[in-house]
C-alpha positions in Angstrom: 109.7 81.4 57.5 108.0 80.4 54.2 109.2 78.0 52.4 108.9 74.8 49.4 109.1 71.5 50.5 108.2 68.4 49.0 106.1 66.1 50.8 106.4 62.8 50.7 103.3 60.2 52.5 100.1 60.4 54.1 98.7 60.1 50.7 101.2 62.6 49.1 104.5 61.6 46.6 107.2 64.0 46.1 104.4 67.4 45.8 105.4 70.5 46.3 104.1 72.3 49.4 104.2 75.2 51.1 104.8 76.0 54.2 105.6 78.1 57.5 108.6 75.8 59.2 109.8 77.1 62.4 113.1 74.9 62.4 111.5 72.6 65.5 111.9 69.6 62.7 107.9 68.8 62.2 105.6 70.9 59.1 101.8 70.1 59.1 99.9 70.0 56.4 96.4 69.4 55.2 95.9 65.6 54.0 95.4 66.1 50.1 91.7 66.1 49.0 90.5 62.6 47.3 87.7 62.2 45.9 84.4 61.9 47.8 82.3 59.4 48.3 78.7 57.5 47.3 76.8 57.0 50.0 74.7 53.6 49.6 71.8 53.9 52.5 71.2 57.3 51.0 72.3 58.0 47.7 73.7 61.3 48.5 77.0 62.3 47.9 80.5 62.0 50.6 82.4 64.7 51.1 85.8 63.7 52.9 86.9 65.9 56.0 89.8 68.4 56.2 92.2 66.9 58.5 96.3 68.3 59.5 99.1 65.7 59.5 102.2 65.9 61.2 105.2 65.3 58.8 109.0 65.2 59.9 111.2 67.9 58.1 114.6 66.7 56.7 117.3 68.6 54.5 118.0 66.7 51.0 121.9 67.6 49.1 120.8 66.8 45.6 122.7 64.7 43.7 122.2 65.9 40.5 122.9 69.9 41.6 124.2 70.0 45.0 121.9 72.2 46.1 119.7 71.5 49.7 116.0 70.5 49.4 113.5 71.1 52.2 111.9 67.2 52.8 108.3 66.7 54.5 108.2 63.3 54.9 105.4 61.3 57.6 107.3 59.1 59.6 107.7 55.4 58.2 106.9 56.4 54.8 110.4 55.3 52.6 110.7 57.7 49.5 111.6 56.2 46.1 113.3 58.9 43.5 113.9 62.1 45.5 116.1 63.4 43.3 113.3 63.5 40.5 110.9 64.4 42.4 112.2 68.1 43.4 113.0 68.1 39.2 109.6 67.0 38.7 108.1 69.2 41.6 110.1 72.4 40.3 110.3 73.2 44.1 112.7 76.1 45.5 115.9 74.8 47.0 116.4 75.9 51.3 116.2 79.6 51.8 
């Protein structure tokens, strides 16, 4: 089922991402696209490869509106200001 997630960790900090969730407790997203780097050796631009990373899925009940939202969190990452970031990302609650 396609649903909205608020994503934390692996370069994300409360970003809204839409993903296909099958109920298994994890979801995969590509890392955010970073700025490339200039190569000292060649003097040219070096792009960064796209890589997928796995997040653990959590349900979060907002203390602001009481609705349930889906969070995708990197293992070991402790998100801060979750309710504020839910409002800021304009994510849809769990269907």
